[in-house]
C-alpha positions as CSV (number, residue, x, y, z in Angstrom):
1,X,-23.8,36.8,-24.9
2,X,-24.2,34.8,-21.7
3,X,-21.1,33.2,-20.1
4,X,-20.4,29.6,-21.3
5,X,-18.8,27.3,-18.7
6,X,-15.2,26.0,-19.5
7,X,-16.5,22.4,-19.7
8,X,-18.7,23.3,-22.7
9,X,-16.5,26.1,-24.3
10,X,-13.4,23.7,-24.4
11,X,-15.2,20.4,-25.5
12,X,-12.9,18.9,-28.2
13,X,-14.0,19.5,-31.8
14,X,-11.5,17.0,-33.3
15,X,-10.1,13.6,-32.5
16,X,-6.7,15.2,-31.9
17,X,-8.0,17.4,-29.2
18,X,-9.5,14.4,-27.0
19,X,-7.2,14.2,-24.0
20,X,-5.8,11.0,-22.6
21,X,-7.4,8.4,-24.9
22,X,-4.9,8.1,-27.7
23,X,-5.4,4.5,-28.4
24,X,-9.2,4.8,-28.9
25,X,-9.1,8.0,-31.1
26,X,-6.3,6.3,-33.3
27,X,-8.4,3.1,-33.7
28,X,-11.5,5.3,-34.6
29,X,-9.5,7.5,-37.1
30,X,-7.9,4.5,-38.8
31,X,-11.4,2.9,-39.2
32,X,-12.8,6.1,-40.8
33,X,-9.9,6.4,-43.0
34,X,-10.1,3.0,-44.4
35,X,-13.8,2.7,-44.4
36,X,-14.0,-0.1,-41.8
37,X,-16.7,1.5,-39.7
38,X,-18.5,-1.0,-37.3
39,X,-22.4,-0.9,-37.2
40,X,-22.3,-0.6,-33.3
41,X,-19.8,0.6,-30.7
42,X,-19.8,0.6,-26.9
43,X,-17.9,3.4,-25.1
44,X,-17.5,2.3,-21.3
45,X,-15.5,4.2,-18.6
46,X,-16.0,6.7,-15.8
47,X,-17.6,10.1,-15.9
48,X,-16.0,13.0,-17.8
49,X,-13.3,11.2,-19.7
50,X,-14.7,12.0,-23.3
51,X,-17.3,9.1,-24.0
52,X,-20.0,11.2,-25.3
53,X,-17.6,13.7,-27.0
54,X,-15.9,11.0,-28.9
55,X,-19.4,9.5,-30.1
56,X,-20.4,13.0,-31.3
57,X,-16.9,13.5,-33.2
58,X,-17.5,10.0,-34.8
59,X,-21.0,11.1,-35.8
60,X,-19.7,14.3,-37.3
61,X,-17.1,12.6,-39.3
62,X,-19.5,9.9,-40.6
63,X,-22.1,12.6,-41.7
64,X,-19.6,15.0,-43.4
65,X,-19.7,14.7,-47.2
66,X,-16.6,16.6,-47.8
67,X,-14.3,14.2,-45.5
68,X,-11.3,13.1,-47.1
69,X,-9.5,11.4,-44.3
70,X,-10.6,10.7,-40.6
71,X,-11.5,14.2,-39.4
72,X,-14.6,16.1,-40.7
73,X,-13.9,19.2,-42.7
74,X,-15.4,21.4,-40.4
75,X,-16.6,23.9,-42.9
76,X,-19.6,22.3,-44.8
77,X,-23.1,22.9,-43.9
78,X,-23.5,19.5,-42.3
79,X,-20.4,20.1,-40.1
80,X,-21.6,23.6,-39.1
81,X,-25.0,22.2,-38.2
82,X,-23.7,18.8,-36.6
83,X,-24.9,19.8,-33.2
84,X,-28.5,20.2,-34.4
85,X,-28.6,17.5,-37.2
86,X,-31.8,15.5,-37.4
87,X,-29.4,12.5,-38.5
88,X,-27.8,12.4,-35.2
89,X,-30.2,11.2,-32.4
90,X,-29.1,11.4,-28.7
91,X,-31.2,9.3,-26.4
92,X,-30.9,9.5,-22.7
93,X,-31.0,5.9,-21.5
94,X,-32.1,6.8,-17.9
95,X,-35.5,8.6,-19.1
96,X,-36.1,6.4,-22.3
97,X,-35.6,3.1,-20.6
98,X,-38.7,1.2,-21.4
99,X,-39.6,-1.3,-24.2
100,X,-41.9,1.2,-25.7
101,X,-39.1,3.7,-26.4
102,X,-37.1,0.9,-28.1
103,X,-40.0,-0.1,-30.2
104,X,-40.3,3.5,-31.6
105,X,-36.5,3.4,-32.2
106,X,-36.9,0.4,-34.2
107,X,-39.6,1.9,-36.3
108,X,-37.4,5.0,-37.0
109,X,-34.3,3.2,-38.2
110,X,-35.9,2.2,-41.3
111,X,-35.9,5.8,-42.7
112,X,-32.9,7.2,-44.6
113,X,-30.9,10.0,-43.4
114,X,-32.0,13.4,-44.5
115,X,-28.7,15.2,-45.5
116,X,-25.6,12.9,-44.6
117,X,-24.8,9.3,-45.5
118,X,-25.4,8.0,-42.0
119,X,-27.9,8.1,-39.2
120,X,-26.2,7.8,-36.0
121,X,-28.0,6.9,-32.7
122,X,-26.1,7.8,-29.5
123,X,-27.7,6.1,-26.3
124,X,-26.2,7.5,-23.2
125,X,-26.2,5.6,-19.9
126,X,-27.4,2.7,-21.8
127,X,-27.0,0.4,-18.7
128,X,-30.2,2.1,-17.5
129,X,-32.4,0.3,-20.1
130,X,-34.6,-2.5,-18.7
131,X,-34.1,-6.2,-19.6
132,X,-37.2,-6.1,-21.9
133,X,-35.7,-2.9,-23.7
134,X,-32.4,-4.7,-24.1
135,X,-34.1,-7.9,-25.6
136,X,-36.2,-5.7,-28.0
137,X,-33.1,-3.9,-29.1
138,X,-31.0,-7.2,-29.8
139,X,-32.1,-7.8,-33.4
140,X,-31.8,-4.3,-34.6
141,X,-28.5,-4.0,-32.9
142,X,-27.1,-7.0,-34.5
143,X,-28.4,-6.3,-38.2
144,X,-29.3,-2.6,-38.5
145,X,-29.9,-1.0,-41.9
146,X,-26.6,-0.1,-43.7
147,X,-27.0,3.6,-43.0
148,X,-27.3,3.3,-39.2
149,X,-24.5,3.2,-36.7
150,X,-25.2,2.8,-33.0
151,X,-23.0,4.3,-30.4
152,X,-23.6,3.1,-26.8
153,X,-22.2,4.8,-23.8
154,X,-22.2,3.8,-20.4
155,X,-20.3,4.2,-16.9
156,X,-21.1,0.6,-15.7
157,X,-20.7,-1.9,-18.6
158,X,-21.4,-4.8,-16.0
159,X,-25.0,-4.0,-16.1
160,X,-25.2,-4.7,-19.8
161,X,-26.2,-8.2,-20.9
162,X,-23.7,-10.3,-22.5
163,X,-25.9,-10.8,-25.6
164,X,-25.6,-7.0,-26.1
165,X,-21.8,-6.9,-25.5
166,X,-21.2,-9.6,-28.0
167,X,-22.9,-7.4,-30.8
168,X,-20.7,-4.3,-30.4
169,X,-17.1,-3.2,-30.6
170,X,-16.1,-2.1,-27.1
171,X,-13.7,0.8,-26.1
172,X,-12.8,1.3,-22.4
173,X,-12.0,4.7,-21.7
174,X,-9.5,5.3,-18.9
175,X,-9.1,8.0,-16.3
176,X,-7.1,10.9,-17.6
177,X,-3.5,10.8,-16.3
178,X,-2.6,13.6,-13.8
179,X,0.1,15.0,-16.0
180,X,-2.1,15.2,-19.1
181,X,-4.9,16.7,-16.8
182,X,-2.6,19.3,-15.3
183,X,-1.2,20.2,-18.9
184,X,-4.7,20.7,-20.2
185,X,-5.8,22.9,-17.4
186,X,-2.6,25.1,-17.7
187,X,-3.3,25.4,-21.4
188,X,-6.8,26.5,-20.8
189,X,-6.0,29.1,-18.1
190,X,-3.3,30.6,-20.4
191,X,-5.6,30.8,-23.4
192,X,-8.3,32.3,-21.1
193,X,-5.8,34.8,-19.7
194,X,-6.5,33.9,-16.2
195,X,-3.8,34.5,-13.6
196,X,-3.1,31.3,-11.7
197,X,-0.6,29.8,-9.3
198,X,0.9,26.4,-10.4
199,X,0.7,25.0,-6.9
200,X,-3.0,25.2,-7.3
201,X,-3.4,22.7,-10.2
202,X,-2.3,19.5,-8.4
203,X,-5.2,20.3,-5.9
204,X,-7.7,20.5,-8.5
205,X,-6.4,17.6,-10.4
206,X,-6.6,15.2,-7.3
207,X,-10.1,16.4,-6.4
208,X,-11.1,15.6,-10.2
209,X,-10.0,12.0,-9.8
210,X,-9.2,11.7,-13.6
211,X,-12.2,13.5,-15.0
212,X,-11.5,16.5,-17.3
213,X,-15.2,17.6,-17.1
214,X,-15.0,17.6,-13.2
215,X,-11.6,19.4,-13.3
216,X,-13.0,22.1,-15.4
217,X,-16.1,22.5,-13.3
218,X,-13.7,22.7,-10.2
219,X,-11.8,25.3,-12.0
220,X,-14.8,27.5,-12.8
221,X,-15.7,27.5,-9.2
222,X,-12.3,28.2,-8.0
223,X,-11.8,31.1,-10.2
224,X,-15.1,32.6,-9.2
225,X,-14.2,32.0,-5.5
226,X,-10.8,33.7,-6.1
227,X,-12.3,36.8,-7.8
228,X,-11.0,35.9,-11.2
229,X,-7.5,34.3,-9.9
230,X,-6.7,30.9,-9.1
231,X,-4.7,30.5,-5.8
232,X,-3.4,27.5,-4.1
233,X,-4.7,28.6,-0.6
234,X,-8.2,29.7,-1.7
235,X,-8.5,26.5,-3.9
236,X,-7.7,24.3,-1.0
237,X,-10.0,26.3,1.3
238,X,-12.8,25.8,-1.3
239,X,-12.3,22.1,-1.7
240,X,-12.0,21.6,2.1
241,X,-8.6,20.2,1.9
242,X,-5.3,21.0,3.5
243,X,-2.9,23.0,1.0
244,X,-0.2,20.7,-0.4
245,X,2.5,23.2,1.1
246,X,1.0,22.6,4.8
247,X,0.9,18.8,4.2
248,X,4.5,18.9,3.1
249,X,5.4,21.0,6.1
250,X,3.7,18.7,8.5
251,X,5.5,15.5,6.8
252,X,8.8,17.5,7.2
253,X,8.1,18.1,10.8
254,X,7.4,14.3,11.4
255,X,10.6,13.3,9.6
256,X,12.7,16.0,11.6
257,X,11.4,14.8,15.1
258,X,9.5,18.2,15.6
259,X,6.7,17.4,17.7
260,X,5.6,20.9,18.5
261,X,5.2,22.1,14.9
262,X,3.3,18.9,13.9
263,X,0.8,19.2,16.7
264,X,0.2,22.8,15.9
265,X,-0.6,21.9,12.3
266,X,-3.1,19.4,13.5
267,X,-4.6,21.9,15.7
268,X,-4.8,24.6,12.9
269,X,-6.5,22.1,10.5
270,X,-9.1,21.2,13.3
271,X,-9.7,25.1,14.0
272,X,-10.2,25.5,10.0
273,X,-12.8,22.9,9.9
274,X,-10.7,20.7,7.8
275,X,-11.5,16.9,7.6
276,X,-8.9,15.3,9.6
277,X,-9.5,11.9,8.0
278,X,-8.7,13.4,4.6
279,X,-5.6,15.3,6.1
280,X,-4.3,11.9,7.4
281,X,-4.9,10.3,4.0
282,X,-3.2,13.2,2.3
283,X,-0.1,12.7,4.8
284,X,-0.1,8.9,4.0
285,X,-0.1,9.6,0.2
286,X,2.7,12.0,0.5
287,X,4.8,9.7,2.6
288,X,4.0,6.8,0.2
289,X,5.3,8.8,-2.7
290,X,8.5,9.9,-0.6
291,X,9.2,6.2,0.3
292,X,9.0,5.1,-3.2
293,X,11.3,8.1,-4.5
294,X,13.7,7.2,-1.7
295,X,13.9,3.5,-2.6
296,X,14.0,4.0,-6.2
297,X,15.3,7.6,-7.0
298,X,15.0,7.2,-10.8
299,X,11.3,6.1,-10.4
300,X,8.6,8.2,-12.4
301,X,5.2,8.3,-10.6
302,X,2.2,8.8,-12.9
303,X,0.4,11.2,-10.3
304,X,3.5,13.3,-9.5
305,X,4.8,16.0,-11.5
306,X,8.6,16.8,-12.1
307,X,8.6,19.7,-9.6
308,X,6.6,17.6,-6.9
309,X,9.0,14.8,-7.5
310,X,12.1,16.9,-6.7
311,X,10.4,18.3,-3.4
312,X,9.7,14.7,-2.4
313,X,13.2,13.7,-3.0
314,X,14.4,16.7,-0.9
315,X,12.1,15.7,1.7
316,X,13.5,12.3,2.1
317,X,17.1,13.3,2.0
318,X,17.8,13.8,5.6
319,X,16.3,10.5,6.9
320,X,16.7,6.8,6.2
321,X,14.3,4.3,4.4
322,X,13.6,2.7,7.7
323,X,12.5,6.0,9.3
324,X,10.1,6.8,6.4
325,X,8.8,3.2,6.7
326,X,8.3,3.6,10.5
327,X,6.4,6.8,10.1
328,X,4.3,5.5,7.2
329,X,3.3,2.4,9.3
330,X,2.4,4.8,12.2
331,X,0.0,6.8,10.3
332,X,-1.5,3.8,8.4
333,X,-2.3,2.3,11.9
334,X,-3.8,5.7,12.9
335,X,-6.0,5.9,9.8
336,X,-7.5,2.5,10.6
337,X,-7.9,3.5,14.3
338,X,-9.5,6.9,13.4
339,X,-12.4,5.2,11.5
340,X,-13.6,3.3,14.5
341,X,-12.5,5.8,17.3
342,X,-15.0,8.3,18.8
343,X,-11.9,10.7,19.2
344,X,-10.3,10.7,15.7
345,X,-8.1,13.9,16.6
346,X,-6.6,11.9,19.7
347,X,-5.6,9.0,17.6
348,X,-3.9,11.4,14.9
349,X,-2.0,13.4,17.7
350,X,-1.0,9.9,19.3
351,X,0.4,8.9,16.0
352,X,2.2,12.2,15.5
353,X,3.9,12.1,18.9
354,X,4.8,8.4,18.3
355,X,6.3,9.3,15.0
356,X,8.3,12.3,16.1
357,X,9.6,10.5,19.1
358,X,10.5,7.3,17.2
359,X,13.8,5.7,18.3
360,X,16.7,7.0,16.0
361,X,18.2,4.1,14.0
362,X,22.0,3.8,15.1
363,X,24.5,3.9,12.5
364,X,26.3,0.7,11.7
365,X,29.7,2.3,12.7
366,X,28.2,3.0,16.1
367,X,26.9,-0.8,16.3
368,X,30.2,-2.2,15.4
369,X,31.9,0.1,18.0
370,X,29.5,-1.1,20.7
371,X,30.1,-4.7,19.7
372,X,34.0,-4.2,20.1
373,X,33.4,-2.5,23.3
374,X,31.3,-5.4,24.6
375,X,33.9,-7.9,23.5
376,X,36.6,-6.0,25.2
377,X,34.8,-5.9,28.4
378,X,34.3,-9.5,28.3
379,X,37.9,-10.2,27.6
380,X,38.9,-7.9,30.5
381,X,36.5,-9.8,32.9
382,X,37.8,-13.1,32.0
383,X,34.5,-14.2,30.6
384,X,35.7,-14.4,27.0
385,X,38.2,-16.8,25.4
386,X,40.0,-16.7,22.1
387,X,38.0,-16.9,19.0
388,X,38.2,-20.6,18.2
389,X,37.3,-21.2,22.1
390,X,34.4,-18.8,22.0
391,X,32.9,-20.7,19.1
392,X,33.4,-24.2,20.7
393,X,31.6,-22.8,23.9
394,X,28.7,-21.6,21.8
395,X,28.5,-25.1,20.4
396,X,28.6,-26.5,24.0
397,X,32.2,-27.8,23.9
398,X,34.8,-27.2,26.7
399,X,37.0,-24.3,25.4
400,X,39.9,-24.9,28.0
401,X,43.1,-26.4,26.4
402,X,43.7,-30.1,26.9
403,X,46.4,-29.6,29.5
404,X,44.0,-27.8,32.0
405,X,41.1,-30.0,31.3
406,X,40.1,-32.4,34.2
407,X,41.3,-36.1,33.6
408,X,38.4,-38.5,33.4
409,X,39.5,-41.8,34.5
410,X,37.9,-44.7,32.6
411,X,36.5,-47.6,34.9
412,X,38.1,-50.9,34.3
413,X,35.9,-53.3,32.4
414,X,34.6,-56.3,34.5
415,X,36.1,-59.7,33.8
416,X,34.2,-63.0,33.8
417,X,35.7,-65.8,35.6
418,X,34.7,-69.4,34.6
419,X,33.9,-71.9,37.4
420,X,34.2,-75.6,36.7
421,X,31.6,-76.5,39.3
422,X,28.0,-76.5,38.2
423,X,28.9,-75.4,34.6
424,X,27.6,-71.9,35.1
425,X,29.4,-68.6,35.0
426,X,29.3,-66.7,38.0
427,X,28.0,-62.9,38.0
428,X,30.9,-60.5,37.6
429,X,31.9,-58.7,40.8
430,X,30.7,-55.1,41.1
431,X,33.4,-52.7,39.6
432,X,34.7,-50.4,42.2
433,X,33.4,-46.9,41.9
434,X,35.9,-44.5,40.2
435,X,35.6,-40.9,41.1
436,X,35.0,-38.8,37.9
437,X,36.1,-35.3,38.0
438,X,33.7,-32.9,36.6
439,X,33.5,-29.0,36.4
440,X,31.6,-27.1,38.7
441,X,29.6,-25.6,36.1
442,X,28.4,-29.1,34.8
443,X,27.2,-30.0,38.4
444,X,25.1,-27.1,38.8
445,X,21.6,-27.4,37.2
446,X,21.2,-24.3,34.5
447,X,18.5,-22.0,35.6
448,X,15.2,-22.4,33.7
449,X,13.0,-19.5,32.4
450,X,9.9,-19.5,34.5
451,X,6.9,-17.4,33.8
452,X,6.8,-14.6,36.3
453,X,3.5,-13.3,37.6
454,X,2.5,-10.2,35.3
455,X,1.2,-7.0,37.0
456,X,-2.4,-6.4,36.7
457,X,-2.0,-3.5,34.3
458,X,0.4,-5.5,32.1
459,X,-1.9,-8.4,32.2
460,X,-4.9,-6.3,31.1
461,X,-3.0,-4.8,28.3
462,X,-1.7,-8.2,27.0
463,X,-5.4,-9.4,27.2
464,X,-6.3,-6.6,24.9
465,X,-3.6,-7.6,22.5
466,X,-4.9,-11.2,22.5
467,X,-8.5,-10.2,21.9
468,X,-7.5,-8.1,18.8
469,X,-5.3,-10.9,17.4
470,X,-8.3,-13.2,17.9
471,X,-10.4,-11.0,15.5
472,X,-7.9,-11.1,12.9
473,X,-6.0,-14.6,13.2
474,X,-7.9,-17.0,15.6
475,X,-5.3,-19.6,15.5
476,X,-2.6,-17.3,16.5
477,X,-4.9,-15.8,19.2
478,X,-5.6,-19.2,20.6
479,X,-1.9,-20.0,21.1
480,X,-1.3,-16.5,22.5
481,X,-3.9,-17.2,25.3
482,X,-1.3,-19.7,26.7
483,X,1.5,-17.0,26.8
484,X,2.4,-15.3,29.9
485,X,3.9,-11.7,29.6
486,X,7.1,-11.5,31.6
487,X,7.6,-7.8,31.8
488,X,8.9,-4.6,29.8
489,X,12.6,-3.7,30.0
490,X,14.4,-1.3,27.9
491,X,11.5,-1.1,25.6
492,X,11.3,-4.9,25.2
493,X,8.3,-7.0,26.3
494,X,9.4,-10.5,27.1
495,X,6.7,-13.0,26.7
496,X,7.3,-16.6,28.1
497,X,5.7,-19.5,25.6
498,X,4.8,-22.9,27.0
499,X,4.7,-25.1,23.9
500,X,6.7,-26.8,21.2
501,X,9.0,-25.6,18.5
502,X,5.9,-25.3,16.1
503,X,4.4,-22.6,18.4
504,X,7.8,-20.8,18.4
505,X,7.9,-21.0,14.7
506,X,4.5,-19.6,14.5
507,X,5.2,-16.6,16.7
508,X,8.5,-15.9,14.9
509,X,6.9,-15.8,11.4
510,X,7.4,-12.5,9.9
511,X,3.8,-11.5,9.5
512,X,2.7,-12.9,12.8
513,X,5.5,-11.1,14.7
514,X,4.9,-7.7,12.8
515,X,1.1,-8.0,13.8
516,X,2.1,-8.7,17.4
517,X,4.6,-6.1,17.6
518,X,2.1,-3.6,16.2
519,X,-0.5,-4.5,18.8
520,X,1.9,-4.4,21.7
521,X,3.1,-0.9,20.7
522,X,-0.5,0.2,20.7
523,X,-1.6,-1.4,24.0
524,X,1.5,-2.0,26.1
525,X,3.0,1.1,27.5
526,X,6.8,1.5,27.0
527,X,7.0,-1.6,24.7
528,X,8.4,-1.1,21.2
529,X,9.7,-4.8,20.6
530,X,8.7,-8.3,21.6
531,X,11.2,-11.2,22.8
532,X,10.0,-14.6,22.9
533,X,11.4,-17.2,25.7
534,X,10.3,-20.8,26.0
535,X,9.3,-22.0,29.3
536,X,11.9,-24.3,30.8
537,X,14.4,-23.1,28.4
538,X,18.0,-23.3,29.8
539,X,20.0,-20.2,30.0
540,X,23.1,-22.2,29.2
541,X,24.2,-22.9,25.6
542,X,24.4,-20.5,22.7
543,X,21.5,-18.2,23.7
544,X,22.9,-17.6,27.3
545,X,26.5,-16.8,26.2
546,X,27.5,-13.3,27.3
547,X,28.6,-12.3,23.7
548,X,25.3,-13.6,22.2
549,X,23.3,-11.8,24.8
550,X,25.4,-8.6,24.1
551,X,24.7,-9.1,20.2
552,X,21.0,-9.6,20.7
553,X,20.7,-6.4,22.9
554,X,22.5,-4.3,20.4
555,X,20.9,-5.6,17.1
556,X,17.4,-6.3,18.7
557,X,17.5,-9.8,17.1
558,X,17.3,-13.4,18.3
559,X,19.1,-16.8,17.7
560,X,17.8,-18.7,14.8
561,X,20.2,-21.4,14.4
562,X,23.8,-22.4,15.7
563,X,26.2,-24.2,13.2
564,X,29.6,-25.6,13.9
565,X,32.5,-23.9,12.2
566,X,34.1,-25.9,9.6
567,X,37.8,-26.6,9.7
568,X,39.8,-24.3,7.5
569,X,40.0,-25.4,3.9
570,X,36.6,-27.3,4.1
571,X,33.4,-26.0,2.2
572,X,35.4,-23.5,0.3
């Protein structure tokens, strides 16, 4: 006997054997058991998920004369010949799509079934019928003879007229879940006594995209390619993808700051002829899963098996959530750039270097230690005051005690002397000038932030940033055209904005600032952050205070608001 492919050999013979469509099979079984069978059904869904199989099982159950419940007996003559029964008519909608074929169908439905109790018409790919054919079918579909049941199957229900949809019971078949698909493949391989590596199944499952028929077809091909065995490496090589173990090793190198092994993995993938874009997407998907399981360790992902979940959790143990976010963002940007770049490998390698050489996030204890050291240096240098005085200085008050403050002498009020002559009051004499002692700091004007002349290289890079933002957010780009880049220092690009508080608020908006930071990292060499300064903004006040400057440098933040401290006991 000739070999029969797995997809045909393992086609379900009962409703119980249908994989991943429990709600639909339960509804049909209940309808058969109770006798509430509709005259027309529509099975819609992607390829290879069981539409035609379920239609055949429904027809088999309807025709079986010995059926006691929902399932056909499977032993009577009608069940044995169900695949060749003249009472089950399968029509290919793609090749019988005209009005003449529908007219023939309308004539044939009048005749009674030859052996069973029903005559079942299964029209596959029904969306291929012409508009005239659908119109000719409407009346028959709405009121068919009592012995006729229509089952329409389609992968694109949007092309079916609403007048047809309103005359049928619709069931939407879903893509089969990865866990169910992997369990089915494992069961089939065990029953077929085929040696396989469990690590090869996720590769087949991902390539099948929820289709059991596609998965079984790929399985047949992979077994033939592996000379009767299913192995992870040979399966990945056959499908033109990177083996899952290699993707995990690459991601582990990224998170461990190991630049050389990561670049070697890219070189190996390129030499083996693998699709670098698909490789990048596999890395992004792996990092996404690691991110989700890092943020929610108890989460259960539908497309991740228990073993894979444990491996992903171990992958993210050594790094923080922010680092995974950083690496994922880098590769999302690289994926977008690779689609437009004539050198996708260069974009991928740049993203790899950027991810492995990312700045290490400082621990909270280190930050607090640095703040304490900065405060100690300020106190030793006489630039800092006690806590209450420091806050007062931040709010613009004089922190010095009253005994040491300069005395401001109030000028005497002028007096008006009434003169009897003329009946008019004379002008008051000019009050003598009284010297008012001021602090030296108050007499000196505070230096203002002036936009420096940017270098030609920095100006060109900044113009690229503005051009890209103009494509995505024209309003923001128009405002940035008025901004002057000051320079890059310690990884921070300072830009000087001449505008109002509205423009500053627009720039400090989270989405806008993220977009600006992302493009600055891409185009401005050595810049990782963006700091915004207003033109003419004084360096005095809260933002210019040494303690505030030190905190801004340490936490890489900015002053949002300054509020006075309430006296003790108030606001509690």
